[in-house]
C-alpha positions in Angstrom: 2.7 -5.1 -44.0 -0.4 -6.0 -42.0 -3.1 -3.5 -41.2 -3.0 -2.2 -37.6 -6.1 -1.6 -35.5 -6.7 2.0 -34.5 -5.6 3.1 -31.1 -9.2 3.0 -29.6 -9.4 -0.7 -30.7 -6.0 -1.3 -29.0 -7.5 -0.1 -25.7 -10.7 -2.1 -26.1 -8.9 -5.3 -27.1 -5.6 -5.2 -25.1 -6.0 -2.5 -22.5 -7.0 -4.8 -19.6 -4.5 -7.5 -20.4 -1.7 -4.9 -20.7 -2.7 -3.4 -17.4 -2.8 -6.7 -15.6 0.6 -7.6 -17.2 2.1 -4.4 -15.9 0.5 -4.6 -12.5 2.0 -8.0 -11.8 5.4 -6.6 -12.5 5.3 -3.2 -10.8 2.7 -3.8 -8.1 1.4 -0.3 -8.2 -1.9 0.5 -9.9 -1.0 4.1 -10.9 2.4 3.1 -12.3 0.8 0.2 -14.2 -1.8 2.5 -15.7 0.9 5.0 -16.7 3.0 2.3 -18.3 0.1 1.2 -20.4 -0.6 4.8 -21.5 3.0 5.4 -22.3 3.1 2.1 -24.3 0.0 3.0 -26.3 1.5 6.5 -27.0 4.8 4.9 -28.1 2.9 2.4 -30.3 0.9 5.2 -31.9 4.0 7.3 -32.6 5.8 4.3 -34.1 2.9 2.6 -35.9 4.4 3.3 -39.3 7.4 1.2 -38.4 5.3 -1.9 -37.6 6.3 -4.4 -40.2 3.9 -7.2 -39.4 6.6 -9.7 -38.4 4.7 -10.4 -35.2 1.1 -10.1 -34.2 -0.1 -6.7 -33.2 -0.6 -8.0 -29.7 3.0 -9.3 -29.5 4.2 -6.0 -30.8 2.3 -4.0 -28.2 3.4 -6.3 -25.3 7.0 -6.0 -26.5 6.8 -2.3 -26.2 5.2 -2.6 -22.8 8.0 -4.9 -21.6 10.6 -2.3 -22.7 8.6 0.4 -20.9 8.6 -1.7 -17.7 12.4 -2.2 -17.9 12.8 1.6 -18.5 10.6 2.1 -15.4 12.9 -0.1 -13.3 16.0 1.7 -14.6 14.5 5.0 -13.6 13.6 3.9 -10.1 16.8 2.1 -9.4 18.3 5.4 -8.2 15.4 5.7 -5.7 15.4 2.1 -4.6 18.3 0.1 -3.5 18.4 -3.5 -4.9 21.7 -4.2 -3.2 21.6 -6.6 -0.2 21.1 -4.8 3.1 21.8 -6.1 6.6 18.1 -6.9 7.1 18.3 -9.1 4.0 21.1 -11.1 5.5 18.9 -12.7 8.2 17.5 -15.6 6.2 16.0 -18.3 8.4 16.0 -20.7 5.4 19.6 -20.1 4.5 21.0 -23.2 6.1 18.3 -25.5 4.7 20.9 -27.5 2.6 23.4 -30.2 3.4 27.0 -30.2 2.4 26.1 -31.6 -1.1 23.6 -28.7 -1.7 20.5 -30.8 -1.3 17.5 -29.8 0.9 17.8 -30.9 4.5 14.0 -30.6 4.6 12.8 -31.0 1.0 9.5 -29.5 -0.1 6.6 -31.8 0.4 5.4 -33.6 -2.6 2.2 -32.2 -4.0 -0.3 -34.7 -5.2 -1.5 -32.1 -7.7 0.1 -32.6 -11.2 1.9 -29.6 -12.7 -0.5 -29.3 -15.6 -3.5 -29.2 -13.2 -1.6 -26.9 -10.8 -1.2 -24.3 -13.6 -5.0 -24.2 -14.0 -5.7 -24.2 -10.2 -7.1 -20.8 -9.2 -6.6 -21.5 -5.5 -2.9 -22.2 -6.1 -2.6 -19.0 -8.2 -4.3 -17.0 -5.4 -1.9 -18.6 -2.8 1.1 -17.8 -5.0 -0.1 -14.2 -5.4 -0.5 -13.8 -1.6 3.0 -15.3 -1.1 4.5 -13.0 -3.7 2.8 -10.0 -2.0 4.5 -11.2 1.3 8.0 -10.8 -0.2 9.9 -7.6 0.2 9.7 -5.3 -2.8 13.3 -6.1 -3.7 12.8 -9.8 -3.6 9.4 -9.7 -5.4 10.8 -7.4 -8.2 13.8 -9.6 -8.9 11.7 -12.9 -8.7 9.1 -11.6 -11.1 11.7 -10.3 -13.6 13.5 -13.6 -13.6 10.8 -16.2 -13.2 7.7 -14.5 -14.5 9.2 -12.3 -17.2 11.9 -14.8 -18.1 14.5 -12.0 -18.4 18.1 -13.1 -18.5 20.3 -12.4 -15.5 22.5 -9.9 -17.3 19.5 -7.8 -18.3 18.1 -7.8 -14.7 21.5 -6.9 -13.3 21.8 -4.0 -15.8 18.2 -2.8 -15.2 18.6 -2.9 -11.4 22.3 -2.0 -11.2 23.2 -5.0 -9.1 26.0 -7.6 -9.3 25.2 -11.2 -10.4 26.1 -12.6 -7.0 23.5 -10.3 -5.4 20.9 -11.4 -8.0 21.4 -15.0 -7.2 21.3 -14.5 -3.4 18.1 -12.5 -3.8 16.6 -15.1 -6.0 17.6 -17.9 -3.6 16.1 -16.1 -0.6 12.9 -15.2 -2.5 12.4 -18.8 -3.6 13.0 -20.1 -0.1 10.5 -17.6 1.3 7.9 -18.6 -1.4 8.5 -22.3 -0.6 7.9 -21.8 3.1 4.8 -19.7 2.4 3.3 -22.1 -0.1 3.9 -25.0 2.2 1.8 -23.1 4.7 -1.1 -23.6 2.4 -1.5 -27.3 3.4 -4.9 -27.7 1.6 -3.2 -27.0 -1.7 -0.4 -29.5 -1.3 -2.7 -32.4 -0.5 -4.7 -32.3 -3.7 
């Protein structure tokens, strides 16, 4: 069993990273702070069960991921993740031909994917575009594409049907595509 840092060292070493991680997912500063605190308390209470099979950082972030999922399970009663009539009006819905291909495909970006990942302007544009999504679309998109959660886990956490999940993801992606294409300066690099 490897030796764990003390809880003060956890805060110094991982606190900011954990906060940013939570904030991207829940988009609420107070909730993100609370989730980090709950995570650190849970880690402190279960530190004797840490077996060293992963790094301490991975262990803490694993606990945080579970606390974030717990958060979404708790708020699903307050928030409705089912599709509503206002969600139905998707101006990009018919952007495909009968074979399922884009009628107006996304413009090619001269920027290579490896360089795009390091591009702070692109990251800022993506963050702005994500902020422009409805809470429902943003939450589902982040859980699937950022967190990498599997569809069944998302459906269970948000109490939605798989068909609703895929419609929400489809519409979120379309809205992000349109928003990112609006950042012409980024697509021409």
